[in-house]
N, C-alpha and C positions, 0 to 999 in steps of 0.2 A: 510321221516319218515311217519308213519301212525298216523292219528289223528281222533278220534271219535268226531262227531259233537255234541255239547251240546244240550241236550233235544231231541235227535234223535238216531235212530239206524244206521245212515249213517256213513261210514268211508271214509276218504280221504287220498290220498298220497300227502304229501306236501313237498315243498323244494324251493330252489332259484336257478335260472339260471342267470348268469351275462354275459352280452355282452362285451367281452374284446377287440373286434376289433373296429376300429374307423369308423363304418358305421351303418346305420339303417338296421334292419332285418325285413322282412315281412313274414307273415304266418308261425310263429314259432310254432312247435309242439314238446312237450316233451313226450317221451314214457317211461313207468315205468313197470318193471317186478315185479310181486307180488308173494311172497313166503309163504308157510305154515310154521308151527312150526318146521317141520323136514327139512326145507330148500329146499323143492321141489317147482318148479315153478307151480303155480296154476292159473295164469291169468296175464292179463296186464291192464294197465290204461293209459289214454292219457289226455293231456290238450293242449289248443291252445291259442295263443296270436296273434292278428292281426299285431302288430308292437312292436319291441323292439328297443329303441333308443341306440346310442353309449354310452357305459359305464353304461347303466342302469341295474337294477336288476329286474327280474320278479319273483314274488313269485307265483308258480303254486299251483293248488289245483285240483287234479284229483279224480273223484269218483271211489271208489273200490267196486266192486260188489261181490267179493268172501268173503263169511262169514268166511272161514278158514284162511284169510290173517293174517300174523304175522309180515312180514317185506316187505320192498320195496327197489328197486334200480333203478335209472335212467339208461336206456340202450341206449337212443339216444335222441339227440336234432337236429331237422331238420328245414330247412327254405324252405318255398314255397310248402309245401305238402298239 
């Protein structure tokens, strides 16, 4: 989802990734597609976590630079990039 930072003009795409496998993940990156009010892709955002433990939840927070952003969707979660 999109979240406006309190007392700021910054917007973040936020959400949670859960490691369901029983092993540590290193260099995890989440990629998020950003859409305008008409549903058109207007940009992307990314966040990175150096390590995610087995069964752990990572709450990501990726900076969104597109002023026209109205919605977001996770498009990929990768390890080691």
